[in-house]
Biopython code that builds the backbone (N, CA, C, O; Angstrom):
import numpy as np
from Bio.PDB.StructureBuilder import StructureBuilder

atoms = [
    (1, "UNK", "N", (10.549, -17.124, -7.557)),
    (1, "UNK", "CA", (11.564, -17.375, -6.561)),
    (1, "UNK", "C", (12.886, -17.644, -7.285)),
    (1, "UNK", "O", (12.948, -18.459, -8.206)),
    (2, "UNK", "N", (13.926, -16.956, -6.859)),
    (2, "UNK", "CA", (15.255, -17.119, -7.454)),
    (2, "UNK", "C", (16.236, -17.558, -6.373)),
    (2, "UNK", "O", (16.312, -16.950, -5.305)),
    (3, "UNK", "N", (16.973, -18.601, -6.657)),
    (3, "UNK", "CA", (18.058, -19.017, -5.774)),
    (3, "UNK", "C", (19.346, -18.507, -6.398)),
    (3, "UNK", "O", (19.703, -18.904, -7.507)),
    (4, "UNK", "N", (20.035, -17.638, -5.697)),
    (4, "UNK", "CA", (21.238, -17.020, -6.248)),
    (4, "UNK", "C", (22.453, -17.499, -5.464)),
    (4, "UNK", "O", (22.544, -17.313, -4.250)),
    (5, "UNK", "N", (23.380, -18.118, -6.183)),
    (5, "UNK", "CA", (24.618, -18.623, -5.591)),
    (5, "UNK", "C", (25.777, -18.272, -6.505)),
    (5, "UNK", "O", (25.593, -18.048, -7.701)),
    (6, "UNK", "N", (26.955, -18.225, -5.942)),
    (6, "UNK", "CA", (28.160, -17.975, -6.719)),
    (6, "UNK", "C", (28.729, -19.309, -7.166)),
    (6, "UNK", "O", (28.985, -20.193, -6.349)),
    (7, "UNK", "N", (28.924, -19.445, -8.458)),
    (7, "UNK", "CA", (29.579, -20.617, -9.026)),
    (7, "UNK", "C", (31.050, -20.250, -9.198)),
    (7, "UNK", "O", (31.367, -19.334, -9.957)),
    (8, "UNK", "N", (31.943, -20.936, -8.519)),
    (8, "UNK", "CA", (33.360, -20.544, -8.585)),
    (8, "UNK", "C", (33.958, -20.609, -9.987)),
    (8, "UNK", "O", (34.970, -19.957, -10.247)),
    (9, "UNK", "N", (33.361, -21.379, -10.897)),
    (9, "UNK", "CA", (33.931, -21.502, -12.238)),
    (9, "UNK", "C", (33.406, -20.445, -13.206)),
    (9, "UNK", "O", (34.109, -20.073, -14.145)),
    (10, "UNK", "N", (32.179, -19.953, -12.995)),
    (10, "UNK", "CA", (31.614, -19.000, -13.954)),
    (10, "UNK", "C", (31.299, -17.644, -13.333)),
    (10, "UNK", "O", (31.160, -16.661, -14.060)),
    (11, "UNK", "N", (31.184, -17.565, -12.033)),
    (11, "UNK", "CA", (30.837, -16.359, -11.282)),
    (11, "UNK", "C", (29.469, -15.797, -11.637)),
    (11, "UNK", "O", (29.067, -15.779, -12.801)),
    (12, "UNK", "N", (28.784, -15.353, -10.641)),
    (12, "UNK", "CA", (27.456, -14.740, -10.749)),
    (12, "UNK", "C", (26.441, -15.621, -11.488)),
    (12, "UNK", "O", (25.724, -15.145, -12.369)),
    (13, "UNK", "N", (26.387, -16.881, -11.130)),
    (13, "UNK", "CA", (25.413, -17.768, -11.736)),
    (13, "UNK", "C", (24.183, -17.891, -10.861)),
    (13, "UNK", "O", (24.220, -17.636, -9.658)),
    (14, "UNK", "N", (23.108, -18.284, -11.487)),
    (14, "UNK", "CA", (21.829, -18.445, -10.826)),
    (14, "UNK", "C", (21.354, -19.859, -11.080)),
    (14, "UNK", "O", (21.427, -20.348, -12.208)),
    (15, "UNK", "N", (20.868, -20.521, -10.046)),
    (15, "UNK", "CA", (20.235, -21.808, -10.283)),
    (15, "UNK", "C", (19.409, -22.204, -9.081)),
    (15, "UNK", "O", (19.606, -21.707, -7.972)),
    (16, "UNK", "N", (18.471, -23.119, -9.327)),
    (16, "UNK", "CA", (17.706, -23.716, -8.248)),
    (16, "UNK", "C", (18.482, -24.935, -7.778)),
    (16, "UNK", "O", (18.841, -25.794, -8.582)),
    (17, "UNK", "N", (18.738, -25.011, -6.497)),
    (17, "UNK", "CA", (19.476, -26.147, -5.960)),
    (17, "UNK", "C", (18.591, -27.383, -5.900)),
    (17, "UNK", "O", (17.370, -27.292, -5.772)),
    (18, "UNK", "N", (19.220, -28.504, -5.993)),
    (18, "UNK", "CA", (18.545, -29.805, -5.868)),
    (18, "UNK", "C", (17.420, -29.985, -6.882)),
    (18, "UNK", "O", (16.412, -30.626, -6.583)),
    (19, "UNK", "N", (17.583, -29.427, -8.074)),
    (19, "UNK", "CA", (16.621, -29.647, -9.151)),
    (19, "UNK", "C", (17.394, -30.051, -10.395)),
    (19, "UNK", "O", (18.624, -30.106, -10.389)),
    (20, "UNK", "N", (16.669, -30.329, -11.442)),
    (20, "UNK", "CA", (17.293, -30.729, -12.702)),
    (20, "UNK", "C", (17.630, -29.515, -13.575)),
    (20, "UNK", "O", (18.061, -29.685, -14.715)),
    (21, "UNK", "N", (17.444, -28.309, -13.067)),
    (21, "UNK", "CA", (17.718, -27.098, -13.853)),
    (21, "UNK", "C", (19.212, -26.937, -14.084)),
    (21, "UNK", "O", (20.031, -27.251, -13.220)),
    (22, "UNK", "N", (19.545, -26.444, -15.261)),
    (22, "UNK", "CA", (20.950, -26.117, -15.527)),
    (22, "UNK", "C", (21.239, -24.737, -14.931)),
    (22, "UNK", "O", (20.327, -23.957, -14.654)),
    (23, "UNK", "N", (22.504, -24.465, -14.747)),
    (23, "UNK", "CA", (22.907, -23.169, -14.205)),
    (23, "UNK", "C", (22.667, -22.090, -15.249)),
    (23, "UNK", "O", (22.939, -22.281, -16.434)),
    (24, "UNK", "N", (22.156, -20.960, -14.794)),
    (24, "UNK", "CA", (21.860, -19.831, -15.670)),
    (24, "UNK", "C", (22.518, -18.602, -15.067)),
    (24, "UNK", "O", (22.442, -18.390, -13.857)),
    (25, "UNK", "N", (23.163, -17.791, -15.894)),
    (25, "UNK", "CA", (23.789, -16.571, -15.381)),
    (25, "UNK", "C", (22.724, -15.607, -14.876)),
    (25, "UNK", "O", (21.700, -15.396, -15.526)),
    (26, "UNK", "N", (22.978, -15.031, -13.720)),
    (26, "UNK", "CA", (22.044, -14.088, -13.121)),
    (26, "UNK", "C", (21.745, -12.934, -14.065)),
    (26, "UNK", "O", (20.595, -12.507, -14.164)),
    (27, "UNK", "N", (22.735, -12.429, -14.746)),
    (27, "UNK", "CA", (22.539, -11.319, -15.681)),
    (27, "UNK", "C", (21.504, -11.684, -16.749)),
    (27, "UNK", "O", (20.650, -10.864, -17.086)),
    (28, "UNK", "N", (21.574, -12.896, -17.278)),
    (28, "UNK", "CA", (20.615, -13.344, -18.298)),
    (28, "UNK", "C", (19.203, -13.454, -17.718)),
    (28, "UNK", "O", (18.228, -13.104, -18.383)),
    (29, "UNK", "N", (19.098, -13.934, -16.493)),
    (29, "UNK", "CA", (17.788, -14.056, -15.840)),
    (29, "UNK", "C", (17.170, -12.676, -15.637)),
    (29, "UNK", "O", (15.991, -12.478, -15.933)),
    (30, "UNK", "N", (17.951, -11.725, -15.136)),
    (30, "UNK", "CA", (17.436, -10.374, -14.895)),
    (30, "UNK", "C", (17.013, -9.698, -16.199)),
    (30, "UNK", "O", (16.000, -8.999, -16.235)),
    (31, "UNK", "N", (17.782, -9.903, -17.262)),
    (31, "UNK", "CA", (17.416, -9.325, -18.564)),
    (31, "UNK", "C", (16.106, -9.920, -19.079)),
    (31, "UNK", "O", (15.279, -9.200, -19.637)),
    (32, "UNK", "N", (15.910, -11.220, -18.897)),
    (32, "UNK", "CA", (14.666, -11.865, -19.331)),
    (32, "UNK", "C", (13.477, -11.360, -18.522)),
    (32, "UNK", "O", (12.409, -11.101, -19.077)),
    (33, "UNK", "N", (13.657, -11.221, -17.225)),
    (33, "UNK", "CA", (12.584, -10.677, -16.377)),
    (33, "UNK", "C", (12.241, -9.268, -16.835)),
    (33, "UNK", "O", (11.065, -8.931, -16.972)),
    (34, "UNK", "N", (13.242, -8.454, -17.070)),
    (34, "UNK", "CA", (13.011, -7.079, -17.507)),
    (34, "UNK", "C", (12.242, -7.031, -18.822)),
    (34, "UNK", "O", (11.359, -6.192, -18.999)),
    (35, "UNK", "N", (12.578, -7.929, -19.738)),
    (35, "UNK", "CA", (11.945, -7.927, -21.057)),
    (35, "UNK", "C", (10.504, -8.446, -21.033)),
    (35, "UNK", "O", (9.648, -7.925, -21.749)),
    (36, "UNK", "N", (10.232, -9.466, -20.218)),
    (36, "UNK", "CA", (8.940, -10.143, -20.295)),
    (36, "UNK", "C", (8.018, -9.945, -19.085)),
    (36, "UNK", "O", (6.898, -10.457, -19.089)),
    (37, "UNK", "N", (8.450, -9.232, -18.071)),
    (37, "UNK", "CA", (7.682, -9.125, -16.827)),
    (37, "UNK", "C", (6.268, -8.594, -17.019)),
    (37, "UNK", "O", (5.349, -9.040, -16.333)),
    (38, "UNK", "N", (6.077, -7.669, -17.921)),
    (38, "UNK", "CA", (4.773, -7.014, -18.029)),
    (38, "UNK", "C", (4.095, -7.253, -19.373)),
    (38, "UNK", "O", (3.267, -6.449, -19.801)),
    (39, "UNK", "N", (4.435, -8.341, -20.032)),
    (39, "UNK", "CA", (3.821, -8.673, -21.315)),
    (39, "UNK", "C", (2.348, -9.025, -21.133)),
    (39, "UNK", "O", (1.511, -8.605, -21.932)),
    (40, "UNK", "N", (2.022, -9.784, -20.099)),
    (40, "UNK", "CA", (0.656, -10.247, -19.870)),
    (40, "UNK", "C", (-0.123, -9.327, -18.949)),
    (40, "UNK", "O", (-1.320, -9.124, -19.151)),
    (41, "UNK", "N", (0.531, -8.771, -17.948)),
    (41, "UNK", "CA", (-0.148, -7.947, -16.949)),
    (41, "UNK", "C", (0.764, -6.803, -16.515)),
    (41, "UNK", "O", (1.985, -6.945, -16.463)),
    (42, "UNK", "N", (0.144, -5.673, -16.207)),
    (42, "UNK", "CA", (0.901, -4.522, -15.704)),
    (42, "UNK", "C", (1.107, -4.565, -14.196)),
    (42, "UNK", "O", (1.831, -3.736, -13.644)),
    (43, "UNK", "N", (0.473, -5.530, -13.524)),
    (43, "UNK", "CA", (0.578, -5.583, -12.066)),
    (43, "UNK", "C", (1.989, -5.960, -11.634)),
    (43, "UNK", "O", (2.719, -6.585, -12.403)),
    (44, "UNK", "N", (2.389, -5.588, -10.411)),
    (44, "UNK", "CA", (3.773, -5.745, -9.976)),
    (44, "UNK", "C", (4.257, -7.193, -9.982)),
    (44, "UNK", "O", (3.490, -8.135, -9.784)),
    (45, "UNK", "N", (5.552, -7.326, -10.216)),
    (45, "UNK", "CA", (6.244, -8.608, -10.136)),
    (45, "UNK", "C", (7.050, -8.593, -8.849)),
    (45, "UNK", "O", (7.743, -7.621, -8.550)),
    (46, "UNK", "N", (6.952, -9.684, -8.086)),
    (46, "UNK", "CA", (7.713, -9.798, -6.843)),
    (46, "UNK", "C", (8.765, -10.882, -7.034)),
    (46, "UNK", "O", (8.441, -12.040, -7.298)),
    (47, "UNK", "N", (10.019, -10.494, -6.896)),
    (47, "UNK", "CA", (11.125, -11.450, -6.974)),
    (47, "UNK", "C", (11.516, -11.829, -5.548)),
    (47, "UNK", "O", (11.979, -10.986, -4.779)),
    (48, "UNK", "N", (11.331, -13.077, -5.208)),
    (48, "UNK", "CA", (11.723, -13.577, -3.892)),
    (48, "UNK", "C", (13.094, -14.223, -4.048)),
    (48, "UNK", "O", (13.243, -15.229, -4.743)),
    (49, "UNK", "N", (14.089, -13.639, -3.398)),
    (49, "UNK", "CA", (15.472, -14.080, -3.561)),
    (49, "UNK", "C", (15.879, -14.996, -2.416)),
    (49, "UNK", "O", (15.813, -14.611, -1.248)),
    (50, "UNK", "N", (16.300, -16.217, -2.757)),
    (50, "UNK", "CA", (16.963, -17.080, -1.783)),
    (50, "UNK", "C", (18.449, -16.839, -1.992)),
    (50, "UNK", "O", (19.040, -17.303, -2.967)),
    (51, "UNK", "N", (19.035, -16.113, -1.068)),
    (51, "UNK", "CA", (20.331, -15.508, -1.254)),
    (51, "UNK", "C", (21.439, -16.324, -0.585)),
    (51, "UNK", "O", (21.404, -16.556, 0.623)),
    (52, "UNK", "N", (22.416, -16.753, -1.375)),
    (52, "UNK", "CA", (23.568, -17.497, -0.851)),
    (52, "UNK", "C", (24.860, -16.770, -1.228)),
    (52, "UNK", "O", (25.861, -17.408, -1.556)),
    (53, "UNK", "N", (24.838, -15.442, -1.180)),
    (53, "UNK", "CA", (25.985, -14.635, -1.580)),
    (53, "UNK", "C", (26.592, -13.925, -0.387)),
    (53, "UNK", "O", (25.896, -13.618, 0.581)),
    (54, "UNK", "N", (27.896, -13.664, -0.453)),
    (54, "UNK", "CA", (28.530, -12.838, 0.566)),
    (54, "UNK", "C", (28.105, -11.379, 0.331)),
    (54, "UNK", "O", (27.512, -11.069, -0.702)),
    (55, "UNK", "N", (28.401, -10.507, 1.262)),
    (55, "UNK", "CA", (27.938, -9.119, 1.167)),
    (55, "UNK", "C", (28.459, -8.415, -0.085)),
    (55, "UNK", "O", (27.716, -7.661, -0.713)),
    (56, "UNK", "N", (29.718, -8.642, -0.461)),
    (56, "UNK", "CA", (30.258, -8.007, -1.669)),
    (56, "UNK", "C", (29.504, -8.465, -2.916)),
    (56, "UNK", "O", (29.229, -7.662, -3.808)),
    (57, "UNK", "N", (29.172, -9.745, -2.977)),
    (57, "UNK", "CA", (28.423, -10.271, -4.115)),
    (57, "UNK", "C", (26.985, -9.742, -4.122)),
    (57, "UNK", "O", (26.413, -9.511, -5.187)),
    (58, "UNK", "N", (26.398, -9.551, -2.925)),
    (58, "UNK", "CA", (25.048, -8.992, -2.832)),
    (58, "UNK", "C", (25.015, -7.558, -3.354)),
    (58, "UNK", "O", (24.039, -7.139, -3.976)),
    (59, "UNK", "N", (26.069, -6.823, -3.103)),
    (59, "UNK", "CA", (26.170, -5.450, -3.614)),
    (59, "UNK", "C", (26.224, -5.466, -5.140)),
    (59, "UNK", "O", (25.596, -4.632, -5.792)),
    (60, "UNK", "N", (26.969, -6.407, -5.711)),
    (60, "UNK", "CA", (27.034, -6.542, -7.166)),
    (60, "UNK", "C", (25.655, -6.908, -7.714)),
    (60, "UNK", "O", (25.221, -6.346, -8.720)),
    (61, "UNK", "N", (24.960, -7.847, -7.060)),
    (61, "UNK", "CA", (23.623, -8.245, -7.506)),
    (61, "UNK", "C", (22.662, -7.055, -7.470)),
    (61, "UNK", "O", (21.896, -6.856, -8.412)),
    (62, "UNK", "N", (22.694, -6.268, -6.406)),
    (62, "UNK", "CA", (21.819, -5.094, -6.294)),
    (62, "UNK", "C", (22.133, -4.081, -7.396)),
    (62, "UNK", "O", (21.227, -3.473, -7.966)),
    (63, "UNK", "N", (23.407, -3.908, -7.687)),
    (63, "UNK", "CA", (23.816, -2.994, -8.757)),
    (63, "UNK", "C", (23.303, -3.476, -10.113)),
    (63, "UNK", "O", (22.855, -2.674, -10.933)),
    (64, "UNK", "N", (23.371, -4.778, -10.345)),
    (64, "UNK", "CA", (22.864, -5.345, -11.595)),
    (64, "UNK", "C", (21.360, -5.080, -11.725)),
    (64, "UNK", "O", (20.888, -4.687, -12.793)),
    (65, "UNK", "N", (20.614, -5.293, -10.643)),
    (65, "UNK", "CA", (19.166, -5.070, -10.674)),
    (65, "UNK", "C", (18.850, -3.606, -10.933)),
    (65, "UNK", "O", (17.955, -3.295, -11.719)),
    (66, "UNK", "N", (19.568, -2.712, -10.288)),
    (66, "UNK", "CA", (19.352, -1.274, -10.472)),
    (66, "UNK", "C", (19.641, -0.873, -11.915)),
    (66, "UNK", "O", (18.890, -0.099, -12.508)),
    (67, "UNK", "N", (20.707, -1.389, -12.470)),
    (67, "UNK", "CA", (21.098, -1.063, -13.844)),
    (67, "UNK", "C", (20.097, -1.608, -14.869)),
    (67, "UNK", "O", (19.740, -0.912, -15.820)),
    (68, "UNK", "N", (19.650, -2.844, -14.677)),
    (68, "UNK", "CA", (18.769, -3.487, -15.657)),
    (68, "UNK", "C", (17.320, -3.019, -15.528)),
    (68, "UNK", "O", (16.685, -2.696, -16.531)),
    (69, "UNK", "N", (16.791, -2.980, -14.302)),
    (69, "UNK", "CA", (15.378, -2.651, -14.114)),
    (69, "UNK", "C", (15.094, -1.150, -14.120)),
    (69, "UNK", "O", (13.962, -0.735, -14.368)),
    (70, "UNK", "N", (16.104, -0.343, -13.852)),
    (70, "UNK", "CA", (15.984, 1.125, -13.840)),
    (70, "UNK", "C", (14.773, 1.581, -13.019)),
    (70, "UNK", "O", (14.652, 1.200, -11.855)),
    (71, "UNK", "N", (13.885, 2.377, -13.592)),
    (71, "UNK", "CA", (12.761, 2.953, -12.842)),
    (71, "UNK", "C", (11.675, 1.934, -12.500)),
    (71, "UNK", "O", (10.766, 2.239, -11.729)),
    (72, "UNK", "N", (11.759, 0.736, -13.058)),
    (72, "UNK", "CA", (10.787, -0.312, -12.718)),
    (72, "UNK", "C", (11.028, -0.854, -11.309)),
    (72, "UNK", "O", (10.104, -1.352, -10.666)),
    (73, "UNK", "N", (12.257, -0.759, -10.836)),
    (73, "UNK", "CA", (12.628, -1.324, -9.538)),
    (73, "UNK", "C", (12.148, -0.430, -8.399)),
    (73, "UNK", "O", (12.455, 0.761, -8.367)),
    (74, "UNK", "N", (11.397, -1.008, -7.468)),
    (74, "UNK", "CA", (10.993, -0.271, -6.270)),
    (74, "UNK", "C", (12.201, -0.271, -5.340)),
    (74, "UNK", "O", (12.636, -1.323, -4.871)),
    (75, "UNK", "N", (12.733, 0.906, -5.081)),
    (75, "UNK", "CA", (13.965, 1.000, -4.287)),
    (75, "UNK", "C", (13.752, 1.765, -2.984)),
    (75, "UNK", "O", (14.696, 2.304, -2.406)),
    (76, "UNK", "N", (12.515, 1.804, -2.536)),
    (76, "UNK", "CA", (12.220, 2.440, -1.255)),
    (76, "UNK", "C", (11.516, 1.432, -0.367)),
    (76, "UNK", "O", (10.985, 0.433, -0.852)),
    (77, "UNK", "N", (11.511, 1.689, 0.924)),
    (77, "UNK", "CA", (10.925, 0.793, 1.909)),
    (77, "UNK", "C", (9.408, 0.797, 1.796)),
    (77, "UNK", "O", (8.780, 1.848, 1.925)),
    (78, "UNK", "N", (8.815, -0.362, 1.557)),
    (78, "UNK", "CA", (7.349, -0.462, 1.500)),
    (78, "UNK", "C", (6.742, -0.672, 2.876)),
    (78, "UNK", "O", (5.518, -0.696, 3.004)),
    (79, "UNK", "N", (7.553, -0.823, 3.898)),
    (79, "UNK", "CA", (7.053, -1.065, 5.238)),
    (79, "UNK", "C", (7.525, 0.019, 6.215)),
    (79, "UNK", "O", (8.153, -0.283, 7.230)),
    (80, "UNK", "N", (7.219, 1.268, 5.903)),
    (80, "UNK", "CA", (7.587, 2.339, 6.835)),
    (80, "UNK", "C", (6.648, 2.318, 8.036)),
    (80, "UNK", "O", (5.861, 1.386, 8.199)),
    (81, "UNK", "N", (6.731, 3.328, 8.858)),
    (81, "UNK", "CA", (5.862, 3.421, 10.041)),
    (81, "UNK", "C", (4.390, 3.521, 9.658)),
    (81, "UNK", "O", (3.522, 3.078, 10.411)),
    (82, "UNK", "N", (4.107, 4.090, 8.509)),
    (82, "UNK", "CA", (2.730, 4.236, 8.025)),
    (82, "UNK", "C", (2.182, 2.852, 7.677)),
    (82, "UNK", "O", (2.784, 2.144, 6.870)),
    (83, "UNK", "N", (1.051, 2.451, 8.271)),
    (83, "UNK", "CA", (0.511, 1.113, 8.010)),
    (83, "UNK", "C", (-0.126, 0.959, 6.624)),
    (83, "UNK", "O", (-0.430, -0.161, 6.216)),
    (84, "UNK", "N", (-0.334, 2.056, 5.897)),
    (84, "UNK", "CA", (-0.963, 1.970, 4.589)),
    (84, "UNK", "C", (0.078, 1.681, 3.513)),
    (84, "UNK", "O", (0.935, 2.514, 3.217)),
    (85, "UNK", "N", (-0.012, 0.496, 2.940)),
    (85, "UNK", "CA", (0.899, 0.115, 1.864)),
    (85, "UNK", "C", (0.337, 0.578, 0.526)),
    (85, "UNK", "O", (-0.870, 0.783, 0.408)),
    (86, "UNK", "N", (1.179, 0.743, -0.471)),
    (86, "UNK", "CA", (0.676, 1.110, -1.794)),
    (86, "UNK", "C", (-0.233, 0.007, -2.347)),
    (86, "UNK", "O", (-0.032, -1.175, -2.070)),
    (87, "UNK", "N", (-1.207, 0.404, -3.109)),
    (87, "UNK", "CA", (-2.108, -0.570, -3.733)),
    (87, "UNK", "C", (-1.404, -1.220, -4.923)),
    (87, "UNK", "O", (-0.435, -0.666, -5.442)),
    (88, "UNK", "N", (-1.879, -2.389, -5.359)),
    (88, "UNK", "CA", (-1.313, -2.983, -6.579)),
    (88, "UNK", "C", (-1.418, -2.041, -7.780)),
    (88, "UNK", "O", (-0.537, -2.027, -8.640)),
    (89, "UNK", "N", (-2.494, -1.255, -7.838)),
    (89, "UNK", "CA", (-2.616, -0.290, -8.939)),
    (89, "UNK", "C", (-1.503, 0.747, -8.902)),
    (89, "UNK", "O", (-1.003, 1.167, -9.946)),
    (90, "UNK", "N", (-1.115, 1.158, -7.698)),
    (90, "UNK", "CA", (-0.045, 2.154, -7.561)),
    (90, "UNK", "C", (1.319, 1.569, -7.926)),
    (90, "UNK", "O", (2.264, 2.310, -8.194)),
    (91, "UNK", "N", (1.418, 0.243, -7.936)),
    (91, "UNK", "CA", (2.692, -0.422, -8.227)),
    (91, "UNK", "C", (2.725, -1.068, -9.611)),
    (91, "UNK", "O", (3.579, -1.913, -9.882)),
    (92, "UNK", "N", (1.805, -0.676, -10.481)),
    (92, "UNK", "CA", (1.794, -1.239, -11.826)),
    (92, "UNK", "C", (3.130, -0.973, -12.520)),
    (92, "UNK", "O", (3.726, 0.096, -12.386)),
    (93, "UNK", "N", (3.580, -1.991, -13.270)),
    (93, "UNK", "CA", (4.854, -1.936, -14.015)),
    (93, "UNK", "C", (6.062, -1.737, -13.097)),
    (93, "UNK", "O", (7.071, -1.159, -13.502)),
    (94, "UNK", "N", (5.950, -2.222, -11.854)),
    (94, "UNK", "CA", (7.060, -2.142, -10.903)),
    (94, "UNK", "C", (7.530, -3.541, -10.537)),
    (94, "UNK", "O", (6.752, -4.494, -10.547)),
    (95, "UNK", "N", (8.819, -3.651, -10.213)),
    (95, "UNK", "CA", (9.426, -4.894, -9.774)),
    (95, "UNK", "C", (9.848, -4.709, -8.321)),
    (95, "UNK", "O", (10.599, -3.793, -7.988)),
    (96, "UNK", "N", (9.353, -5.593, -7.469)),
    (96, "UNK", "CA", (9.680, -5.572, -6.053)),
    (96, "UNK", "C", (10.600, -6.742, -5.755)),
    (96, "UNK", "O", (10.430, -7.827, -6.311)),
    (97, "UNK", "N", (11.579, -6.527, -4.877)),
    (97, "UNK", "CA", (12.513, -7.588, -4.503)),
    (97, "UNK", "C", (12.336, -7.881, -3.024)),
    (97, "UNK", "O", (12.418, -6.988, -2.181)),
    (98, "UNK", "N", (12.088, -9.161, -2.724)),
    (98, "UNK", "CA", (11.982, -9.621, -1.332)),
    (98, "UNK", "C", (13.266, -10.375, -1.027)),
    (98, "UNK", "O", (13.576, -11.393, -1.646)),
    (99, "UNK", "N", (14.000, -9.851, -0.057)),
    (99, "UNK", "CA", (15.293, -10.423, 0.302)),
    (99, "UNK", "C", (15.534, -10.104, 1.765)),
    (99, "UNK", "O", (15.088, -9.065, 2.253)),
    (100, "UNK", "N", (16.230, -10.979, 2.469)),
    (100, "UNK", "CA", (16.566, -10.677, 3.862)),
    (100, "UNK", "C", (17.550, -9.521, 3.899)),
    (100, "UNK", "O", (18.385, -9.370, 3.007)),
    (101, "UNK", "N", (17.442, -8.700, 4.950)),
    (101, "UNK", "CA", (18.423, -7.634, 5.125)),
    (101, "UNK", "C", (19.799, -8.230, 5.294)),
    (101, "UNK", "O", (19.980, -9.218, 6.006)),
    (102, "UNK", "N", (20.765, -7.625, 4.634)),
    (102, "UNK", "CA", (22.131, -8.134, 4.727)),
    (102, "UNK", "C", (22.792, -7.607, 5.993)),
    (102, "UNK", "O", (22.586, -6.463, 6.397)),
    (103, "UNK", "N", (23.582, -8.463, 6.600)),
    (103, "UNK", "CA", (24.294, -8.115, 7.806)),
    (103, "UNK", "C", (25.782, -8.029, 7.488)),
    (103, "UNK", "O", (26.329, -8.915, 6.831)),
    (104, "UNK", "N", (26.425, -6.992, 7.940)),
    (104, "UNK", "CA", (27.862, -6.813, 7.682)),
    (104, "UNK", "C", (28.695, -7.954, 8.259)),
    (104, "UNK", "O", (29.687, -8.362, 7.656)),
    (105, "UNK", "N", (28.301, -8.469, 9.418)),
    (105, "UNK", "CA", (29.120, -9.452, 10.109)),
    (105, "UNK", "C", (28.610, -10.874, 9.980)),
    (105, "UNK", "O", (28.956, -11.730, 10.795)),
    (106, "UNK", "N", (27.789, -11.143, 8.969)),
    (106, "UNK", "CA", (27.274, -12.519, 8.851)),
    (106, "UNK", "C", (27.822, -13.207, 7.643)),
    (106, "UNK", "O", (27.495, -14.367, 7.392)),
]
sb = StructureBuilder()
sb.init_structure("model")
sb.init_model(0)
sb.init_chain("A")
sb.init_seg("    ")
for serial, (resi, resn, name, xyz) in enumerate(atoms, 1):
    if name == "N":
        sb.init_residue(resn, " ", resi, " ")
    sb.init_atom(name, np.array(xyz, "f"), 0.0, 1.0, " ", f" {name:<3s}", serial, name[0])
structure = sb.get_structure()
């Protein structure tokens, strides 16, 4: 689970709110995930994003993920009309992102 917020002094920082964690740049977190995600297991990694960014910042975050994760990132809808989801075996070495759909007017 990642809590992503904009820090006005450093921009694009990542941190867990209300914890003792220090602020970490989102770029550094994504690079670490990319490097170590499949060291122990080839099964998919699910990143659950608690998103506190405006739409422009969310676009930047998505671009960062696309650039860093490249072909590892699942960038298609896993919940189409077809009720059959891909198996974990079919998603080996893939990174899935769980995030609320962004609204233009919110």
